[in-house]
C-alpha positions as CSV (number, residue, x, y, z in Angstrom):
1,X,38.9,77.7,20.8
2,X,42.0,76.8,22.7
3,X,42.0,73.3,24.1
4,X,44.0,71.6,26.8
5,X,46.1,68.5,25.7
6,X,47.8,66.9,28.6
7,X,49.3,63.4,28.5
8,X,46.2,62.3,30.3
9,X,44.0,63.9,27.7
10,X,45.9,62.2,24.9
11,X,45.5,58.9,26.8
12,X,41.7,59.3,26.9
13,X,41.6,60.9,23.4
14,X,39.7,64.0,24.6
15,X,40.1,67.8,24.3
16,X,39.3,70.1,27.2
17,X,38.3,73.7,26.4
18,X,40.2,76.5,28.2
19,X,38.3,79.6,29.1
20,X,40.4,82.7,28.4
21,X,39.5,86.0,29.9
22,X,41.5,89.3,30.3
23,X,43.3,89.3,33.6
24,X,42.6,93.0,34.3
25,X,38.8,92.8,34.0
26,X,38.0,89.2,35.3
27,X,38.4,88.4,38.9
28,X,39.1,84.9,40.2
29,X,35.4,84.3,41.2
30,X,34.3,85.5,37.8
31,X,36.7,83.1,36.1
32,X,35.5,80.2,38.3
33,X,31.9,81.0,37.2
34,X,32.9,81.1,33.6
35,X,34.6,77.8,33.8
36,X,31.7,76.2,35.7
37,X,29.2,77.5,33.0
38,X,31.4,76.0,30.2
39,X,31.3,72.6,31.8
40,X,34.5,73.1,33.8
41,X,37.9,71.6,33.6
42,X,36.9,69.1,36.2
43,X,39.5,66.7,37.5
44,X,41.4,66.9,34.3
45,X,42.1,70.6,34.8
46,X,43.1,69.8,38.4
47,X,45.4,67.1,37.1
48,X,47.1,69.5,34.7
49,X,48.2,71.8,37.5
50,X,48.7,69.1,40.2
51,X,51.1,66.2,39.2
52,X,49.9,64.1,42.2
53,X,46.3,64.4,41.0
54,X,47.4,63.5,37.5
55,X,48.9,60.3,38.7
56,X,45.7,59.5,40.7
57,X,43.6,60.2,37.6
58,X,45.7,57.9,35.5
59,X,45.4,55.2,38.2
60,X,41.7,55.5,38.2
61,X,41.5,55.1,34.4
62,X,43.6,52.0,34.6
63,X,41.4,50.6,37.4
64,X,38.2,51.1,35.3
65,X,39.5,49.5,32.1
66,X,38.4,46.0,31.3
67,X,41.5,44.9,29.5
68,X,45.2,44.7,30.6
69,X,46.5,48.3,30.9
70,X,50.0,49.1,32.0
71,X,51.0,52.5,30.9
72,X,53.5,54.5,32.9
73,X,53.2,58.1,31.7
74,X,56.4,59.1,33.4
75,X,58.7,56.2,32.4
76,X,61.5,56.7,29.9
77,X,61.1,54.6,26.7
78,X,63.0,51.3,26.9
79,X,65.5,50.7,24.1
80,X,64.6,47.9,21.7
81,X,67.4,45.4,21.1
82,X,67.7,44.6,17.4
83,X,67.6,41.0,16.4
84,X,70.9,39.2,16.3
85,X,72.1,38.3,12.8
86,X,72.2,34.6,11.9
87,X,75.6,32.9,12.1
88,X,76.6,32.2,8.5
89,X,79.1,29.4,8.0
90,X,81.8,29.6,5.3
91,X,81.1,27.9,2.0
92,X,82.2,24.2,1.9
93,X,84.7,22.5,-0.3
94,X,84.1,22.8,-4.0
95,X,82.5,19.8,-5.7
96,X,82.0,19.0,-9.4
97,X,78.7,18.9,-11.2
98,X,79.1,15.1,-11.4
99,X,79.5,14.9,-7.6
100,X,76.3,16.9,-7.2
101,X,74.5,14.8,-9.8
102,X,75.0,11.7,-7.7
103,X,72.8,13.2,-4.9
104,X,69.2,12.2,-5.5
105,X,67.0,14.9,-3.9
106,X,63.3,14.3,-3.9
107,X,60.2,16.1,-2.8
108,X,58.6,14.1,0.0
109,X,55.3,14.4,1.8
110,X,55.3,13.9,5.6
111,X,52.4,11.4,6.1
112,X,53.2,10.7,9.8
113,X,55.4,12.1,12.5
114,X,56.0,10.7,16.0
115,X,58.1,11.5,19.1
116,X,61.0,9.1,19.7
117,X,61.2,7.8,23.2
118,X,64.5,8.6,25.0
119,X,65.6,10.9,22.2
120,X,64.9,14.6,23.0
121,X,66.2,15.8,19.6
122,X,64.6,13.3,17.2
123,X,61.3,12.9,15.4
124,X,60.3,9.8,13.5
125,X,59.0,10.8,10.1
126,X,57.2,8.6,7.5
127,X,57.8,10.1,4.1
128,X,55.9,9.5,0.8
129,X,58.3,10.0,-2.1
130,X,55.9,8.9,-4.8
131,X,57.5,5.5,-5.5
132,X,57.4,4.3,-1.9
133,X,57.3,5.4,1.7
134,X,60.5,5.9,3.8
135,X,61.2,6.2,7.5
136,X,63.6,8.9,8.5
137,X,64.8,10.0,12.0
138,X,65.3,13.8,11.9
139,X,66.8,16.0,14.5
140,X,64.2,18.7,14.3
141,X,62.2,18.1,17.5
142,X,63.3,21.4,19.1
143,X,61.6,23.3,16.3
144,X,58.5,21.3,15.3
145,X,55.8,19.2,16.9
146,X,54.5,16.0,15.1
147,X,51.1,17.5,14.5
148,X,52.3,20.6,12.6
149,X,54.5,18.5,10.3
150,X,51.9,16.0,9.0
151,X,50.9,16.8,5.4
152,X,53.8,19.2,4.7
153,X,56.1,18.8,1.8
154,X,59.8,18.8,2.3
155,X,63.0,17.8,0.6
156,X,64.9,14.6,1.3
157,X,68.1,12.9,0.2
158,X,66.6,9.7,-1.3
159,X,69.8,7.8,-2.1
160,X,71.6,8.2,1.2
161,X,72.8,4.9,2.6
162,X,70.4,3.6,5.4
163,X,71.7,4.1,8.9
164,X,70.8,1.7,11.7
165,X,70.0,3.4,14.9
166,X,68.8,2.0,18.3
167,X,65.4,3.4,17.5
168,X,65.2,1.8,14.0
169,X,66.6,2.3,10.5
170,X,66.7,5.8,9.0
171,X,66.2,5.6,5.2
172,X,67.4,8.9,4.1
173,X,67.6,12.5,5.3
174,X,65.4,15.5,5.3
175,X,67.0,18.9,4.5
176,X,66.8,21.9,6.9
177,X,68.6,25.2,7.3
178,X,69.8,26.7,10.6
179,X,72.5,28.7,12.4
180,X,73.1,26.3,15.3
181,X,70.3,27.7,17.5
182,X,67.3,27.5,15.0
183,X,66.1,25.0,12.5
184,X,64.0,25.6,9.3
185,X,62.7,22.6,7.4
186,X,63.1,23.1,3.6
187,X,60.0,23.0,1.5
188,X,59.4,23.1,-2.3
189,X,57.4,25.8,-4.1
190,X,53.6,25.3,-4.5
191,X,52.8,22.7,-7.2
192,X,55.6,20.4,-6.3
193,X,54.5,16.7,-5.9
194,X,56.0,13.8,-3.9
195,X,58.6,12.0,-5.9
196,X,59.7,14.9,-8.1
197,X,63.5,15.1,-8.4
198,X,65.3,18.3,-7.5
199,X,68.1,19.2,-9.9
């Protein structure tokens, strides 16, 4: 059996049978009777031959649906803009293995995180590094809320000289990656524990 598949039919996921008859032996009234007996094309058949009716039928379907529905059957597809690649900075100055060895990187657990008054870029972090707890002011407020940071593991520079700020003393630095417009806090693999040294 031949079926009718218009855009509206595809939208409603239905198939409408088409009654075929020889043109020479079947008059228009006979064809109308045959269509009526078969269940008829109804408004869908009318929509197939009349664009205005098709638009009205689609509008009626949109009005009956209970969820947001915004399909324009006649609109051209909009191009999708590909994501912009991250801005990669050049590699820095070469250091020796001894230089790197002097940097004490430790796994730290964030046990507390707070907003810093009058500082729209900073969060105050309390870090557990196994041996003790440290306070670090980190410029990651644009990417994270305090609530989502508590309990997470991260990486910190444990032997960085303390820095006095007007908000308090920052006793180290947490490590994060970014391209100037985004920030991603570094985290160790599963199984890492606070205080473990990274080398």
